[in-house]
N, C-alpha and C positions, 0 to 999 in steps of 0.2 A: 459737743465740739465738732468742728469741721476740719477735715484733713485733705490736703491737696498732695497728690503724688506725681512727681515728674519722673519719667523713665526714658533713658536714651540707650538704644541698642547699637553698639559699635561692632567693628570687626573682631575686636579682641575681648573687650569687657562690656558688660551691661551695667549701667550706672543708674542709681535710683536716689531720689531725694524726697523726703516726706516733710511737709510743713504743717504745723499746727497753726491754723489761721488765727486762733484766738490769742495765742501767746507769741507767735513768731518763731517758736522753737523748731529746730530742724534736726532731722536724722538722716544719715547717709548710709548707703550700702553699695558695694561693688562686687559683682560676681562674674566669673568667666562666661562669655557668650556661648550659646549652644547653636551653632549654624545648622545642625540637622533639624532642629525645631526650636526657634527662638522663644516660643512661649514658655519652654522649660526654664531657661535662664531668667526670664522675666518673673515667673511665679516664684522661683527660688529666691530671687531678690526681694520680692514683696513679702514673703513669709519671714525673711530675715529682718527686714527693716521694721515690720510690724512688731516682731518680738522685741527688738531694741526699744521701740517706742511704748511697749506695753499695751498695744491695741490689737484688735482683730482686723483681718482684711476687710470684713464687711462694714467697718467703720470709716473706710475711705470714701469721701464724698465725690471727689473728682480725680480722674486719672488722665494725665496728659502725656502723650507718647511721641517721641521723635524716632523715626525709623528709616532704615536704608533699604527696605524690602524692594521698593520701586526702583531705586538706583541700581541695586545689585542685579535685578532682573534684566535691565538694559545692558549693564556692563558685562554680564556673564552670558548674554544671549539666551536666557531661559524664560522668555516671555511666551505669550500665547501665540498660536497660529491664527493670524488675523486675516479676515476677508475684507476686501475693500470694494465698495460700490461707488462708481463715479459717473459723471455725465458722458454720454456718447462723444468720443473724440479725445478724452482725457485719461485714457488708460495708463499712460506712462508718466503721470504727473510726478511720482516719486522717483522715477529713473532719471528724468530730465533734471529735476531739482533746480538748483541755481547755477549750475555749471561752474561751481567754485572748487578749485583744487588748492589745498593748503600747501604752504612752502613756496619755494621759488620756481623757476622754470623746470628744474629737475623733477618737480612734483608730478608733471605729466608722465614722467617715465617710471618713477619708483612708487607712486602712490597707488595703493589698491583701494578702489572705490568700495565702501562698505555696502553690504546687501541691505535693501530696504526692509523695514519692519513688516511690511505686507508684501508678499511675493507676487510677482507678475501673474503667475498662474492662478493666484487667488484674488485677482483684481478683475471686476466685471463692470461693463458699461451698460447703462440703461438709457432709454430714450426719454428725454425731458430737457427743458431749458428755462432758466430764469434770467431775465435781463439784468444789466448792471444796476438799474434803478429799482429792482424788485418786481418788475412787471413779468407776467407769465408769457413767455414766447412760445412754449410748447408744453402741453400738459403731460403728466406722467403716463407713460405706456405701462399699464399694470402687468401685461403679459411679459414684457422684457424684465420687469422687476422679479416676477415669480421664477422666470428661467434663471436669473442670476442667483437668487437665493437657493434654489435647488442645486445648482452647481456647487455653491460654497458649502452646502450641507453635505453633498457627496464627497467633497474634498476634506471634510471633517475639520473645518475651522472651529476655533474655540471662542471667537469674538468677532463681531462685524462692525466696521466703520462705514458710515455713509457720508460722503463729502461731495456735494454737487456744486457745480459752478455757480457763483454769485449767491449762494445760500445765506451769506452774511446779510444780504439785503432783504431776503425773504426765505424763511425756513419751512414754508408750507410743504414743499415737495419732499424734503427730508423727513418730515413728520409722516407724510403719506407712505413713504418707503418703509418706515419703521413699523407702521401698522401691518403692512404685508409681510414683513420679516416675522413679526410675532405670530402671524397665522401659519406661515410655512415652516418656521424654525423656532418654535416656542422654547423659551428658557435661555437662548443664547444672549449674552450681553451685547447691547447695541450702543454705539457712540455716534452721536450726530454732530457734525462739525460746527454747525451754527450754535449749538448749545455749549460745546467745549470752548470754541474760540470764534465769537461772532465778529470777525474782522476780515478785511480783504487780504489778498495775496493767497492764491489757491494752494501753492506748495506748502507754505508755513501752516495754513489752516488744516490741510490734509495730514501733514506729518504729525502735528500736535494731536489731532483726533485719533490717528492710527496709534501713536504712542500711548494714548489713553487706553485704547483697546488692548494693546500689547501687554500692559502691566495689570490690567483690570482683574482678570481671574486670579492672578498671583496675590495681589494686594487684598482682594476681597476674601480669598480663602484664609490668608494670614490673619486679617482682622476678625473674621468669624471664629477661627480657632482660638484666638486670644480672648474674645468675648465669652466663648463657651467655657474656657478654662476658668475665667473669672466667675461665671455663673455657678460653676461647680463648687466654688469656694464661698458661695452666697454673697458675692460682691454685687452691689447695686449702685455703683458710682456712675457719674456721667463720663462716658468714654470719648475722648477727643484726641486727635492726632495733629501734629504740627505741620503746617503748610510750608512750601518752599520760601514764601515771602515773609515768614516769621509769625503768621497768624495761626489760629486754631480752627479746626473744622470737626464736626461730629463724625463718628465712625461710618455712619450711613452715607453721608455726603462724600467722604473720602473714598469709599468703595466705588461710588459712581464716577468720580472724577479724580482718579489717582495720579493723573499727569501733574497735578499740583503738589505732589509729594516728592518729586524727584530730588529736591535738596532739603528734605525734611530734617535729616540728621544734623548737618552743619548749621541750619537755621537756629536750632536750639542753643548752640554755643554762642552765637551772636546775641541772641536775646538775653541769655544769662550774663554775658559780659557787660552788656549795656546796663542791666539792672544793678549789678553789684558795683560797677564803676560809678554810677550816679550817687550811690551811698557815700562814696569818698570824694565826690565833687568833680568828677571828670566826665566830660561829654564828647570830647574829641579823641577818638581811639582808633588804634590798629589792633584788631583781635588776632590772636595767635593760638590756635587749637591744635595741639600735637597729640595724636593718639598712637595706637600701636601700629597702624597700617599707613595712615596718611596725615597730612597737616592741612588744615583749612585756615585761610586768612580772609579778613574783610576790613572795610573802613567804615567808621561811624563819624559823621560830622554833625556837631551841635545836637547830639542825642538822637540822630536819625540815621539808621543804617542805609547804605547805598543800595538802591534797587535796580534791577535790570529786567527788561521785558523778555529776555531769553534765558532759558535754562539749558545748559550743555552737560550731557552725561556721555562720556566716551565720544563716539562719532555722531551722536544724535543731539541736535539742537532744536528744542521745541519752543514755541511762543507761549510762555507762561511766566508770570511774575515770580521772581525769586530774589533773595538777597544776593548782592554781588559778592559771592564767596568764591575764592579761587583755591583750588586743591592741587597739592603736589605730593607725589609718592614718596614721602619721607616721614617715617614714624619710628617709634621705639623698636619695631620689629623689622625695619628695613635692613636688608642683607648687604654686607660689604663684600667686595670681590676685587681681584686683580686680574683682568683678562690677559691671557698670554700675548694676544696680538698687540696690545698697546703698553702693557706693563704699568698702567696708571690705575690708581685706586678709584673705585666707583662705589657709590652707596645708593641702593634702591634702583628702580621703584619696587623690585621684588621684595616681598615681605614674608616673614616667618609666621605672621598672623597669630591666632590663638592656639592653633595646633599645627606644627609641633611647638611653635614659639621660639624665642631666643634660646641659645644653648643653656643659659643660666637657669631657665625654668625647669630643666630636667624632664621635659615632656617629649624628648626625642629629637629636638633641634640640635644640629651640629654646626651650622653655618654661623659665622660671626655677624651679629646684629648690633644696632646702635645701643640697645640696652646692655648687651655684653660689654661694649666699649665703656659705657658709663660705670659698670660694675668694676672693670679693671682699673679705671682711674680713681675709684673710691667715691664717685659722685652719688652712688646709690648705696643705701644700707643693705645688709645681708638678708633683709626680709621686707615684704610689701604687704599692703592691705592689713595693717595692724598686726603683723606677725603671722597671718594666715598663709602667706605665700613665701616660702624660703627661696633664696637665690644662691646658686652654687658658684662661688668665685673661681674655683679651679676649672670648672667647665667653661666659664666665660674666657678665662685666660687661654685655655686650649683652643677655643674657637678663634680668638683674635690672633693666635700664633700663626694661623694660616696666612693672614695678611702680613704679619711681621716677617715670616720666612720669605714670602714672595717679594717683599720690598727690601729685605736684608736690613731690617731695623729692629729695635727693641719692641716688646709687646706693648709697653706703655706708649711709645711713640706711634705705634700702629693704631692704638685705641684713640689717641688724641687726633690723629689724622682722620679717622672715621667720624668723630664728633665735629671736627671743623668742616668737613665736606658736607655733612648733612645740614649744618648751620648755613652754609652758603646756598644750598638748595632751597632752604626755607626763606632766606633773605630774598632770593629771586622772586618767590611768590609774593612777598610783601611789597616789592617794587611794582608788581603788576597792579595792585590796588591803590598805590600811592603815587609814586613818581610818574608812572605811565598814564595816570589819570589827571595829572596836573597838580598833585598835592605834594607838599614837602613833608616827609615823615618826621622831621624834627619838630613840627608843630603839633604832633600827636603823642599821646601816651600809648604805651604798648601793654595790653592786658593779655596775660598768658594763662592758659588753662589746658585741660586734658591731662591724662596721666603723666605724659612726658614733657608737657609745655614748660613748667617751672624749672626743669633741669637745664633747658637751653635758652630760657628767656633773657637772662642777663647778657649772654653773648649776643643775642639778636638785638638787644637794646643798644649795644655798642656799635653794631654794624649799621643800624638804621639811624642812630642818634635820637631815638625816641625815649624821652624820659618824662615821668618815672616809668619803670617797668612795674606793672600792677599784678600782684599775685593774690587773687581773692581767696577767701576761706573756702575750703573744699574744692580746689581747682580741678581735681580729677573727676568730679561729678557736676561740673558747672553746666554742661549741656542739659542734664536733668533739671538743674535749677532753672534754666531758661524755659524748658518745657512747662515747669510748674508756675512760672511768673509771667507768662505771655498772655495775650488776649485773643478773643475770637476775631475773625476777619473774613470778609467776603467782598467780591467786586463784580461789577457788571460793566460791559464795554460795548461800543458801537463804532463802526467805521463812519466817518463824516469828513470827506475830503473837501475842504474849502480854503481858499486864501482869505486872509483876514478881511479884505475889502469886499468879499463876496458874502459875508455873514455879519452877525453882530453879537455883542456880548449877551444880549437878551435872548437871542435865539439859541445860542450855545448853552446858556444857563437852563433854558427850558428842557433841552435834551438831557443834560446832566441831572436835573431833578428827577426825571423819569427813571434814569439808570440808578439813581440813589434809592428810590423806592424798591426797585427790583433787587438790588443787593441787600437792602435792609430786611427784606422778607425772609431770607434764609436765616439771618441771625435771630429774628423774632421767633421763627419756628423752633430754634434751638433753645428758646426760653430766655433770651436776652431782651429785656424791655427797651422800647424806643428811647426812654430817658437815659439809658446807659450806652447809647450808640453815638459815635462821632463819625463825621463824614469828611473825606478829603477828595477833591476832584483832581483829575489828571487829564492832560491833553498831550498826545503824541504830536510833536511839532517838528518842522523842518523848514529850510528855505525852499522856495519854489524852484523845482528842478533837481533837488537833491534826491538821492536814492535811498536814504535812511532817515529815520526820525528818532527823537529822544523824548522820554516822558518828562513833563514839567508839571509840578504840583501847583494847585490853585486853591485858595480859600473860598468857600461858598459865599461868605459874607461880603457883600459889596461887589460881587462879580458882575452883576448886570450893568453896573455903572461903567467900569473901565477894566474888566477882567482880562480882555484880550490884550490890551496895551501893556499891562503888567506882565502877563505871560510872555509876551514878545521880548520884553527887557530881560526876564529871567533866562529865556532861551539864548539870547545874545551873550549873557554872562557865562552860561554853561559852555557855549561854543568857543568862547574866548579862552576859558580855562583849559578846555580839552585840546583845542587846535591852535591856540594863540591868536586867533583873529575871528572877526564876525563879518558877515556879508551885508552890504547895503542892498538887500533883496527882499522880496515879499515873504512874509511868514505864512506858512500853510499848515492847517490842521489835517491830521491823518485819522486819528482815532480819539474818541472821548471815553473817559472811564470814571466811574464813581467807586470809591473804596470806603467801605463802612466797617468800623472796628468797635468792639466792646470796650469796657473799662478794664484797666489793669486790676488784678486781684489785690486784695488788701493783705499784703505780706509785709511783715515788719522785719527790719534788719536787727539782729541781736548785737548789742554793744558789748565790747569786752571791758574788763576792769582796767582802771588806770594804774600805771606804774612809772618808775623812773626811766632814765635813758639806759641804765645798765640791765641787760637781759640775763644776768648770771643765773637767776633762778630757773631759767628754762634750759640750761646746759645739761645734757644727759651724758655726754662723753666727748672724747676728742680722738682724732685719727690723723694719720699722715695720708694726705691726698695729693695726687698728681694734678698739677694745674697746667702749666705751659712749659714747652721745651723740656719735658721730662723732669721738671723740678718737683720735688716732694716738699710740701709745706704742712705744718701742723695746723689743723683746722678744728674748730669747735663744732659739735653737732648739737642742735637745739630741738626741743620738742615744741612744736608750734602751739599746741594746746595750752602751754604754760606761758606763752608770750603775752605781755600786757600792752595796752595803748601807751605810746610814748617810748617804748623800748626801741633802741637802735642797735641792730645786729651788724657788727663790722665784719667785712670780708677779709680773708676767705672764711666761708662758713657754709654749713649744710643745715637746712631746716626740714625736719621730717614731720609727716602727719599721716593720717589714715590712708589717704588715697593718692598722695603725690609727694615728691621731694623737690625742694627748692635749692638751687645753687646760687650763692652770692660770691662773685669773683673778688680777688684780693684788693682791687682798687675801687671797690664799690661798698655801699652800705644799704641796709634795709630798715626802713622806719615803719613801725606798726601804728596804724591809725585807729580811730575810735570804733570801727566795726571789725577790727582784726585783720584788715588787708595789709599786706606787706608792700611798701612802696620803695623800690630799689632805684637808687641814683648813684652817680659817681660820688666819691667821698668829698664832703664839703658842699654839695649841692642839696639844699633843703627842698623836699618835694612840696609843690603847691598846685592847686587846680589849674589846668591848662588854660591859656588865653584863647582868644578867637583864632580860628584857623586862618593862616595866610597862605594862599595858594600861589602856585608858580605863575599863573596866568591872569592875575587880577589887575594888571596894569590896564591903562585905557585901551579899549578895543581898537584894533586896526581895521578900518573899514575898507573893504574891497569894492570899488565902484561897480554898479550894475544898474541896468535900466529899471526904473520904477514902473510898475504896472499903471496903466491908464485908469484914472478914477472914473472915466466914462464907461468902463466895461460893464456889461449887463451882469446882474446877479443870476447865478445858475440855480 
């Protein structure tokens, strides 16, 4: 038998999900994260889940891992000391940046510019020059390179980035510099900008390559330690890590290009949400992943997650493909406070994390957290993780009393206020991926997961108007489910600046075919045969004269005939949805990209037994729970493992399971479908698979006149 193991390491818990590929049977485990050495928490979870499944760790055939190691290295400023080698005259490329200051005019006064990842004293210039078309203007001066490397070695840098002007057009000089670095400073990790990001715009290319070097030693050490730990247990699985764009890559490739892992953790949740929602017939989704520290949200349209060409972590924005996931500092551990200056209740972004955690965990936490508020309201049972983790109600009340005393209200009202404010914070994040992108959230279902997601999902459904609210089986470990059910992915790109009339579909197709072969080679090396690979082409398009571009997907079949024409129409539609208008201007290509993916694993969804509409067999107890305005209502508490397909749980109700707790509000109901998913809707509204997405900007495009380019213009 073959077993796939998905593992997601979060700030509070490490989640694991083991899948028997032959039967589709799954096993779940949830253990506290171990920030001092994450491999400890991972191995503890592996041993526990293998014991539950009755197998040995060495029987695991594939290990898929979502990690926040790269993200945390940037957020915490704990990356490597990076040396940067640039072309003579470009030493301050990171300092000049794009001259962009966030916020309004006051930003120039109050904004503190973040320090570059490569310090100016560790930036060296060398004598060389490549032209914009890839021609050699000035050969590499080897003496200047050796001087630069010796200086960086004396400065004790831990990684080196080489980013030379126009190297995207010709990387020969960067390759030559790497040869000299290996001679002068053997063993130091070297990142070449044309290998990390072979696209124009020197600042973005340099920053992305520097970020790759910044996290490379940390990620490499983490993955090596993890692999060594596995080898000590005689595990011989294929080890893969989740990329920011939702694909998989081998540990070795991930160690070389860790900049592609910046959003690895959140990507697993999106992949898992997509897989489980498809089993219930829903392809248009808003994903809502609420953990202990933060909440991640994303939008999926017609079964395809939204991608963006930039990944932002803290103040660092790198040019690397990632799922369009937005994060807000709102989680079960978010701390509530009442500042003396304003006297208004605030929740987050500070978090109690795993240690000391919320007060109810009895690990030393004393500040009121969102989890404490849910305990006070009765939304959480007195124990978690199948009874392994006890919650202290009195400690939660004592913590929430701080807020209650500051506002001069009851403890229950204070707890309700905490929950309502954190809900509004998360609603704001959902608006970013829906309304502000031209989508109406009422045309999407809301799929909720994470340890705390199902607690707040029903309330978020009411705020967004997104129905049904989907609570998948095992929502607390869904990120691990995504890790285990996603597929391998790789891409290759090239800058190709042409207006449509300056090129042809045939010429563009020829370049994309070459990039396709380049991207496919890495998957073939990982053991994925060509017969199991699928390709999608992308073009970064803009109107001539615009300063930004957007990626537009294209199908390889038939592209040579009229691919550019169709891509132009798709770009107009995107521009209309995003900005409510399209321009009557020439379309221009900026970059070309080929994306190659492997097949999805053969994982079967387990169906639950059929039952009637009455879920009374699953009732385990009842309790008085505070809902709204301090009112106490008698609510039934259900054991999810006993629910059957067809059961309808009438609110108010609490549904408990191993890794999460679901709240169903008084005016709503939850219907259990054939795979055990709970579909929450307002009472009287029967859940059904969502219809096609209707976007806010799909009306006829408004054309803004502009001069058309002359057809007599010579092709460059």
